[in-house]
N, C-alpha and C positions, 0 to 999 in steps of 0.2 A: 667318468661315471660308469663305465662298465665295468670297471675293479669293484667300485663301491657296490653296485648291485650284486655283483658275482658273491661277494662278501656276505651280504645280506642274506642271500640264499643260503649259502652254507652254513652259517650261523644258524639260520631259522632250521634247516635240515637237522643239524645237530642238538639243537634244543627239543624238537620233536622226538628224534630217536632216543636222547637221552631221558625225557618224559616217559617214553612209553617202556623203557626198561624199568624205572622207578616204578611206575604203576604196576608193573607186572611182579615186579620184588616187592611191593608192599602187600601183595595178597598172600604171600609166603613169609614173610618176615617174622611174623610170629612164630613161625614154628622152628625156626632156626636155632641154633645156639651161637648167641653173640658173642661170648668172649672167648677169650686164648691168652693163655700164659704160656711163654716158651723159654727155653734156656738152650744154649747152643754155641757153636764155636766157628770162626772164622777164620780164614787165611792171616797168616803170621802170627798165629797163637793169641787172638783176641777173644774172650769169654763175653758173653752177653746175655744178657735176660730183656724180655719184652713182652709187652700187652698188647693186642689187637682187640678191637671191637668191631662188631660187625653191623653197619646200619641199613643194609640193603641184602639181596640175597647174593649179589655179585661184588659188592664193594664194602671197603673195611678201612678203617685209619688205627694208629697204634703209635705207642712210643717206644724207645728202645734206649738202654744203659748197658755200656760195655766197658771192659777193661783189657788193656793192651799190656802183655808180660814179656814182650820180647825187650830188642835193644832200647826202642822208644817205650817208655813207660807211663801210661797216662789212661786217660777216660773221654769216654765219648757219649753225646746224648744225642738222640736222634728222633724226629718225627717221620712217618712213613704213611702210606695211602697204598692199598692194593686192590686190583681188578682180577675176579676169578673167571675163567672161561665157562665152567659148568656151573658151580653152584661152591658158596664157603664150607657148606657141610658136606662137600663131598670129594672124593680124589679127584684130583686133575691138575692141570696147568695155570700158573697166574702170572701177571706182571707187578712189580714193583717200582714204585717212586721214592726216595728218599732223601731228606737233607738232614746235614749232621752239624754239629760244631765238636771239635776234639781237644783236649791239651795234653802235652806230652812234655815228656823232660828224659834228656838222657845226660850221661856222662861224656864230657867233649875235653880234648886235648889240644894244646896248644902247637904241641911238636911231639915228635917220636921218631925213632930210628931201631934199628935191627944190631945187637952187638956183633953178629958175625954173619956169615952166609948161610950158617947152620941153624940159625936162630928161628923157634917156630913163632915165639911171641915178641912183638917189639915192646922196647922200652919206652914209656910215655911220660910227658912232662906238662905241668899245669894243669892240674884236672878243674875242670869247673863244669857245672850245669848249664846244660842247653835247655831252653825253653823254648817249644813249638806249639803256635796256636793255628789250627787247622779247620776251616770252613770248606764245606764238598756237598756235592749233589750226586747221587746214583741212581742209576738205573737196571734193574734185575728182572731176571726172567727165571721160574723154576716151577717146582712139581710139588705137590702136597699128597702124602698118603694118609688115609684114615686108618689108623690100626684097630681103633675100635670106636665105639661111641664117643668116648673121653679122650684117647689120645691120639696123635698125629706124629708124623716124620716130615720132613721138609728138607730138601735140597735145592738151592739157587746160587745162580752166578751172573755175573754183570761188570759193569765199569762203573766208576766214580771218577771224578774231577774237581779239583778246587785249588784253593789258594792258601798257601801256608806263610806264617810270618815267624821267624827266627828271632831268638834273643840277641844280646849286643854280643857274646862271646864269640860269634861266628867261626866255629874251629873245627877241627877233626873228630871223628867220632870212631870208635872201634869197637867192633861187634864181640863182644865175651859171652854171648848165649851159646852154650854148646849144642843144643837142641836146633839151632837155626842153621840152614844151607850155607849162609853167609859168615858162619863161624870162623873168626880169625881176620877178616878183612877189615881194612881202614882205609877211611874214605873222608872227604870234605860232608860234613853234616847234612848239608841241603841235597847234594848228590846222593848221599847215602837214603835220604828220606824218601826221595821219588823213586830210586830205582831199584831199593830192596827193602825199603820201609812202608809205613803206612800210606805213604803217597803213592805207592805203586798202584796205576789205576786199574787193575783186575783184581776181582774179589771172588772168593768161593765161601758159601756159608750152609751150614747142616744144622738142624735143631730139631728138638723133641718138645712137642706141645701138648699142654692138658686143656680140654675145651668143656665150658660150662655155660 
């Protein structure tokens, strides 16, 4: 009974606190610029564009689409929500929560070997396409700088975790992207995905936005 009463008190407090924030926001929401379109890049050479809508002074929601150009080539769709500590139309810190679905494909090989001890690249056998479906959630913190009334710059970092399902060809993958720090490595496709691919839990994002 005590736990139940404490829960009711906490929920009631949060409800009143949230209502107070939204009541304050509603007095100024007409003055803020509600929309923002952004383009940017994340870790592992993932390019993206997003749309963000401010429904209050401190709160926003948005959608994002991205393209991954590394060993795992594919697309990601996301929905996100943000809380701005100062105001959405000011420079300052923010928190972001995001949910995403991603589809990737990569070249897999059933076997490989090095011709001799001096070989730089392995000889690969039985090439096939490996499909990866990835559902994940992310939490990030960042800072937004308003460069002018219309343009902004953001940098954020955080962690993401999820579950990936792999195709039937569960084989090896070879990193043939010269711009990758893991260029030349060969590993099991699942291990490669989580240890040095999109499944690696740490991410960094930078973007430029147009506010209107």
